[in-house]
N, CA, C and O of each residue as an XYZ file, in Angstrom:
348
protein
N     -27.436      8.347     -3.904
C     -26.159      9.011     -3.986
C     -25.383      8.879     -2.677
O     -24.169      8.675     -2.694
N     -26.060      8.990     -1.570
C     -25.407      8.869     -0.278
C     -24.875      7.457     -0.062
O     -23.806      7.273      0.519
N     -25.617      6.470     -0.527
C     -25.178      5.084     -0.402
C     -23.897      4.844     -1.201
O     -23.015      4.109     -0.759
N     -23.799      5.465     -2.373
C     -22.606      5.330     -3.206
C     -21.384      5.912     -2.488
O     -20.290      5.353     -2.562
N     -21.575      7.019     -1.806
C     -20.495      7.647     -1.051
C     -19.996      6.732      0.057
O     -18.788      6.573      0.236
N     -20.914      6.131      0.801
C     -20.526      5.237      1.886
C     -19.916      3.943      1.374
O     -19.040      3.380      2.032
N     -20.353      3.454      0.218
C     -19.777      2.248     -0.367
C     -18.313      2.478     -0.718
O     -17.468      1.620     -0.462
N     -18.016      3.622     -1.296
C     -16.626      3.959     -1.629
C     -15.772      4.033     -0.371
O     -14.655      3.516     -0.353
N     -16.274      4.661      0.669
C     -15.528      4.794      1.924
C     -15.312      3.433      2.574
O     -14.244      3.181      3.133
N     -16.303      2.557      2.510
C     -16.165      1.212      3.078
C     -15.089      0.426      2.351
O     -14.288     -0.260      2.986
N     -15.060      0.518      1.031
C     -14.020     -0.178      0.255
C     -12.635      0.360      0.593
O     -11.681     -0.409      0.716
N     -12.524      1.667      0.742
C     -11.235      2.273      1.063
C     -10.733      1.817      2.428
O      -9.560      1.479      2.585
N     -11.616      1.811      3.401
C     -11.208      1.383      4.747
C     -10.876     -0.106      4.803
O      -9.959     -0.506      5.520
N     -11.600     -0.916      4.067
C     -11.315     -2.349      4.028
C      -9.940     -2.603      3.434
O      -9.188     -3.429      3.950
N      -9.601     -1.905      2.359
C      -8.289     -2.104      1.756
C      -7.173     -1.627      2.665
O      -6.078     -2.189      2.637
N      -7.424     -0.599      3.475
C      -6.392     -0.132      4.394
C      -6.200     -1.090      5.558
O      -5.091     -1.201      6.080
N      -7.250     -1.782      5.978
C      -7.146     -2.690      7.111
C      -6.642     -4.069      6.682
O      -5.791     -4.657      7.348
N      -7.164     -4.575      5.584
C      -6.829     -5.925      5.149
C      -5.885     -5.948      3.965
O      -5.670     -7.005      3.372
N      -5.324     -4.822      3.613
C      -4.497     -4.755      2.423
C      -3.029     -4.578      2.712
O      -2.604     -4.417      3.856
N      -2.270     -4.612      1.641
C      -0.848     -4.351      1.724
C      -0.440     -3.573      0.479
O      -1.110     -3.645     -0.552
N       0.632     -2.846      0.575
C       1.117     -2.046     -0.543
C       1.876     -2.965     -1.489
O       2.799     -3.670     -1.078
N       1.478     -2.952     -2.765
C       2.118     -3.795     -3.769
C       2.651     -2.921     -4.895
O       1.930     -2.062     -5.402
N       3.906     -3.130     -5.293
C       4.491     -2.309     -6.348
C       4.406     -2.967     -7.730
O       4.212     -4.176     -7.850
N       4.554     -2.156     -8.745
C       4.736     -2.630    -10.113
C       6.175     -2.285    -10.492
O       6.442     -1.160    -10.914
N       7.113     -3.234    -10.350
C       8.537     -2.913    -10.512
C       8.925     -2.457    -11.917
O       9.963     -1.818    -12.086
N       8.127     -2.768    -12.910
C       8.479     -2.364    -14.273
C       8.293     -0.864    -14.493
O       8.884     -0.300    -15.415
N       7.488     -0.216    -13.668
C       7.226      1.209    -13.822
C       8.040      2.078    -12.866
O       8.084      3.297    -13.026
N       8.680      1.467    -11.881
C       9.406      2.220    -10.856
C      10.729      2.759    -11.408
O      11.482      2.031    -12.055
N      11.002      4.045    -11.146
C      12.254      4.669    -11.575
C      13.192      4.920    -10.392
O      14.200      5.613    -10.538
N      12.870      4.366     -9.233
C      13.704      4.457     -8.034
C      13.974      5.894     -7.592
O      15.101      6.234     -7.232
N      12.949      6.729     -7.618
C      13.113      8.125     -7.203
C      13.217      8.261     -5.685
O      13.847      9.197     -5.194
N      12.604      7.332     -4.932
C      12.697      7.342     -3.478
C      11.675      8.211     -2.775
O      11.741      8.364     -1.555
N      10.737      8.782     -3.502
C       9.725      9.643     -2.888
C       8.857      8.834     -1.916
O       8.436      9.352     -0.881
N       8.595      7.588     -2.243
C       7.774      6.735     -1.371
C       8.463      6.518     -0.023
O       7.831      6.641      1.026
N       9.741      6.200     -0.051
C      10.482      5.972      1.198
C      10.645      7.269      1.988
O      10.599      7.257      3.218
N      10.834      8.370      1.294
C      11.004      9.660      1.952
C       9.746     10.064      2.719
O       9.838     10.652      3.797
N       8.577      9.753      2.169
C       7.314     10.158      2.788
C       6.742      9.130      3.747
O       5.682      9.371      4.326
N       7.389      8.008      3.936
C       6.906      6.993      4.878
C       7.104      7.490      6.310
O       8.231      7.798      6.698
N       6.028      7.575      7.106
C       6.161      8.119      8.462
C       6.936      7.217      9.423
O       7.380      7.685     10.471
N       7.108      5.941      9.093
C       7.869      5.046      9.974
C       9.176      4.597      9.324
O       9.794      3.631      9.770
N       9.594      5.298      8.274
C      10.891      5.111      7.604
C      11.110      3.703      7.049
O      12.200      3.148      7.185
N      10.096      3.132      6.435
C      10.255      1.845      5.753
C      10.844      2.118      4.378
O      10.442      3.072      3.712
N      11.781      1.304      3.949
C      12.403      1.462      2.636
C      11.480      0.870      1.569
O      11.715     -0.232      1.074
N      10.450      1.601      1.230
C       9.462      1.153      0.252
C      10.104      1.028     -1.123
O       9.713      0.176     -1.920
N      11.076      1.866     -1.397
C      11.780      1.847     -2.680
C      12.448      0.494     -2.927
O      12.443     -0.007     -4.051
N      13.014     -0.088     -1.888
C      13.651     -1.403     -2.023
C      12.618     -2.473     -2.357
O      12.865     -3.349     -3.185
N      11.463     -2.395     -1.706
C      10.396     -3.344     -1.999
C       9.942     -3.208     -3.448
O       9.672     -4.206     -4.118
N       9.859     -1.969     -3.928
C       9.457     -1.741     -5.316
C      10.520     -2.277     -6.279
O      10.190     -2.842     -7.321
N      11.786     -2.100     -5.928
C      12.883     -2.586     -6.766
C      12.844     -4.111     -6.887
O      13.068     -4.664     -7.964
N      12.556     -4.779     -5.772
C      12.514     -6.245     -5.762
C      11.166     -6.794     -6.224
O      11.041     -7.995     -6.462
N      10.164     -5.938     -6.354
C       8.847     -6.379     -6.795
C       8.076     -7.133     -5.725
O       7.189     -7.927     -6.039
N       8.410     -6.890     -4.463
C       7.759     -7.576     -3.349
C       6.808     -6.636     -2.631
O       7.089     -5.443     -2.519
N       5.685     -7.156     -2.142
C       4.775     -6.300     -1.373
C       5.425     -5.850     -0.066
O       6.318     -6.513      0.461
N       4.970     -4.733      0.435
C       5.504     -4.194      1.691
C       4.834     -4.936      2.836
O       3.743     -4.577      3.279
N       5.507     -5.970      3.302
C       5.030     -6.737      4.455
C       6.011     -6.428      5.577
O       7.048     -7.077      5.711
N       5.673     -5.445      6.365
C       6.554     -4.963      7.424
C       5.712     -4.786      8.679
O       4.600     -4.261      8.614
N       6.227     -5.215      9.803
C       5.446     -5.171     11.039
C       5.106     -3.751     11.481
O       4.134     -3.550     12.210
N       5.884     -2.774     11.055
C       5.625     -1.393     11.458
C       4.791     -0.610     10.445
O       4.454      0.548     10.691
N       4.456     -1.223      9.313
C       3.689     -0.519      8.286
C       2.300     -0.176      8.812
O       1.583     -1.046      9.308
N       1.927      1.088      8.703
C       0.643      1.573      9.201
C      -0.465      1.480      8.158
O      -1.628      1.728      8.473
N      -0.126      1.131      6.940
C      -1.016      1.188      5.776
C      -1.744      2.529      5.723
O      -2.953      2.591      5.501
N      -0.983      3.591      5.929
C      -1.546      4.942      5.911
C      -1.786      5.431      4.489
O      -2.636      6.293      4.265
N      -1.050      4.891      3.534
C      -1.252      5.248      2.144
C      -0.418      6.423      1.659
O      -0.597      6.869      0.526
N       0.482      6.935      2.478
C       1.311      8.063      2.051
C       2.193      7.691      0.868
O       2.333      8.478     -0.068
N       2.785      6.513      0.894
C       3.654      6.099     -0.213
C       2.849      5.930     -1.499
O       3.313      6.287     -2.582
N       1.654      5.387     -1.373
C       0.790      5.184     -2.541
C       0.362      6.535     -3.107
O       0.360      6.737     -4.321
N       0.002      7.446     -2.225
C      -0.492      8.756     -2.647
C       0.619      9.607     -3.263
O       0.365     10.354     -4.208
N       1.831      9.507     -2.751
C       2.919     10.386     -3.181
C       3.688      9.879     -4.401
O       4.444     10.645     -5.000
N       3.521      8.632     -4.781
C       4.267      8.076     -5.915
C       3.870      8.811     -7.202
O       2.702      8.785     -7.591
N       4.826      9.460     -7.858
C       4.483     10.253     -9.044
C       4.117      9.414    -10.267
O       3.485      9.926    -11.192
N       4.495      8.159    -10.289
C       4.220      7.308    -11.451
C       3.094      6.299    -11.209
O       2.752      5.531    -12.109
N       2.524      6.292    -10.023
C       1.438      5.357     -9.734
C       1.893      3.913     -9.661
O       1.153      3.004    -10.036
N       3.098      3.701     -9.183
C       3.684      2.365     -9.107
C       3.072      1.545     -7.980
O       2.912      0.331     -8.109
N       2.732      2.196     -6.885
C       2.243      1.507     -5.694
C       0.719      1.509     -5.651
O       0.071      2.465     -6.077
N       0.160      0.420     -5.127
C      -1.290      0.334     -4.939
C      -1.583     -0.597     -3.775
O      -0.731     -1.388     -3.369
N      -2.791     -0.495     -3.244
C      -3.234     -1.387     -2.186
C      -3.874     -2.617     -2.816
O      -4.668     -2.493     -3.749
N      -3.539     -3.790     -2.321
C      -4.192     -5.025     -2.735
C      -4.671     -5.750     -1.492
O      -3.983     -5.784     -0.472
N      -5.843     -6.322     -1.588
C      -6.371     -7.102     -0.465
C      -5.576     -8.386     -0.327
O      -5.144     -8.972     -1.320
N      -5.392     -8.811      0.889
C      -4.660    -10.037      1.157
C      -5.471    -10.914      2.093
O      -6.268    -10.407      2.883
N      -5.278    -12.206      2.015
C      -5.968    -13.116      2.913
C      -5.070    -13.532      4.069
O      -5.306    -14.556      4.710
N      -4.040    -12.734      4.333
C      -3.096    -13.025      5.397
C      -3.763    -13.148      6.751
O      -3.400    -14.015      7.546
N      -4.749    -12.279      7.026
C      -5.367    -12.257      8.336
C      -6.453    -13.328      8.466
O      -6.721    -13.786      9.577
N      -7.075    -13.733      7.376
C      -8.084    -14.772      7.458
C      -7.439    -16.135      7.675
O      -8.010    -16.987      8.356
N      -6.254    -16.353      7.104
C      -5.552    -17.619      7.309
C      -5.002    -17.738      8.720
O      -4.951    -18.837      9.272
N      -4.587    -16.616      9.316
C      -4.011    -16.641     10.668
C      -5.076    -16.957     11.721
O      -4.753    -17.484     12.786
N      -6.331    -16.643     11.434
C      -7.391    -16.865     12.401
C      -7.878    -18.299     12.450
O      -8.658    -18.649     13.336
N      -7.452    -19.118     11.545
C      -7.914    -20.516     11.512
C      -7.205    -21.399     12.484
O      -7.495    -22.593     12.559
């Protein structure tokens, strides 16, 4: 049971470090709650409207926008952006 707990935490931390916020534009109603709760004032709503992942140099990947979205439009997806840059 303890191993299962640590496995979940490891997956969560990996997605926060190597991930990016990706929207599902078909479900977004443009309420703006994601942008309002962003601690560095990124316009996440615009990214959701355009259907583009939040690739912003100031993004902390804190997960506030993902957590606060009332419709579950935003999610973390792993990206290989950092593995390609190291080559």
